[in-house]
C-alpha positions in Angstrom: 44.9 130.3 163.8 44.7 126.7 163.8 41.8 124.9 162.0 40.0 121.9 163.9 38.3 119.2 161.6 36.2 116.7 163.2 35.6 113.5 161.3 32.5 111.5 162.2 33.4 107.9 161.4 31.0 105.0 160.3 30.2 102.0 162.2 31.9 99.8 159.8 35.4 101.7 160.4 37.5 101.4 163.4 39.8 104.7 164.6 42.8 103.1 163.7 41.6 102.0 160.3 40.5 105.8 159.5 43.7 107.3 160.9 45.6 104.8 158.4 43.2 106.4 155.5 43.7 110.1 157.0 47.6 109.9 157.2 47.3 108.6 153.5 45.6 111.4 152.4 47.3 114.0 153.8 50.7 112.6 152.9 49.8 112.5 149.2 49.0 116.1 149.7 52.6 116.8 151.1 51.7 117.5 154.4 53.9 116.3 157.3 51.9 114.8 159.8 52.2 114.2 163.9 49.8 111.7 165.1 49.2 111.7 168.7 47.9 108.8 170.6 48.5 109.6 174.1 49.6 105.9 175.0 53.0 104.2 173.6 51.4 100.9 172.8 48.7 102.5 170.8 51.5 104.3 169.0 53.1 100.9 168.0 49.6 99.5 167.2 49.2 102.3 164.1 52.8 101.8 163.3 52.3 97.9 162.7 49.2 98.7 161.0 50.6 101.2 158.5 53.4 98.9 157.7 50.9 96.1 157.1 49.3 97.9 154.4 49.6 97.5 150.9 53.0 98.0 149.2 51.2 100.3 146.6 49.8 102.3 149.2 52.8 102.4 151.5 53.5 105.7 153.8 56.9 106.0 154.8 56.4 106.6 158.4 58.3 106.4 162.3 57.7 106.1 165.9 58.4 109.9 166.9 62.2 110.5 167.5 64.2 113.9 167.4 66.5 112.5 164.9 64.0 111.0 162.5 63.0 112.4 158.9 59.8 111.0 158.0 57.1 113.2 157.0 54.6 110.7 159.1 55.7 110.5 162.9 53.3 108.7 165.7 53.9 109.4 169.4 52.5 108.4 172.6 53.0 110.9 175.1 56.0 113.0 173.1 55.9 116.5 172.5 57.2 117.3 168.7 60.2 119.6 168.6 60.1 119.5 164.6 57.3 121.4 162.7 54.4 119.7 161.2 51.7 121.0 159.4 48.7 118.5 160.7 47.7 116.7 163.9 46.0 113.9 164.2 44.8 113.5 167.7 43.6 110.1 168.5 44.2 110.3 172.3 41.8 111.1 174.9 42.9 114.7 175.7 43.4 117.5 173.7 47.2 118.0 173.9 48.7 121.0 175.0 50.9 121.9 171.8 47.8 121.4 169.5 47.9 125.4 168.8 51.5 125.0 167.2 50.0 123.2 163.7 47.8 124.8 161.0 45.3 122.0 161.2 44.1 119.3 164.1 42.2 116.4 163.0 40.1 114.7 165.7 38.4 111.5 164.8 34.8 111.0 166.1 33.7 107.3 166.6 30.2 106.2 166.6 30.3 105.0 170.3 28.5 107.1 172.6 31.4 107.6 175.2 33.8 108.5 172.6 30.9 111.4 170.9 30.5 112.6 174.6 34.4 113.4 174.4 34.5 114.8 171.4 31.7 117.2 172.0 33.7 118.2 174.8 36.5 118.9 172.8 34.4 120.7 170.5 33.0 123.0 172.8 36.6 123.8 174.1 38.1 124.8 170.7 35.0 126.7 169.9 35.0 128.5 173.2 38.6 129.4 172.1 37.5 131.0 168.9 39.1 128.4 166.5 37.8 127.7 163.2 35.7 124.2 163.3 34.9 122.0 160.3 33.0 118.8 160.7 32.9 116.1 158.4 30.4 112.9 158.0 32.7 109.9 156.8 31.5 106.7 155.8 
């Protein structure tokens, strides 16, 4: 069954910055990651941010296509056909395909509106019996 990890980030870090850090950590452990943004423009913004990172920490990635080979793929609305170990969900909704992954990462910002959305998502997963972990990140 899919394990769901919630990451409560601090006030000094944006969702995009933490997502880059989380991608790096997961990539270094050898996993394949699908990042679901919910919007094409957010996917492109994350793509640019990952390309602008320090070369010593470069993470090979690409915007999701069915023919790509990168272990890190970023999508707006696309449903992945490939197998990925980890889904990082930074969209406003829980994607219907989340249960195809071994792990799902949900990022919880400090602002109240996003925290309420995260609580709703937490209840959704909890009501369906998924294993939940909560991490306080600074």
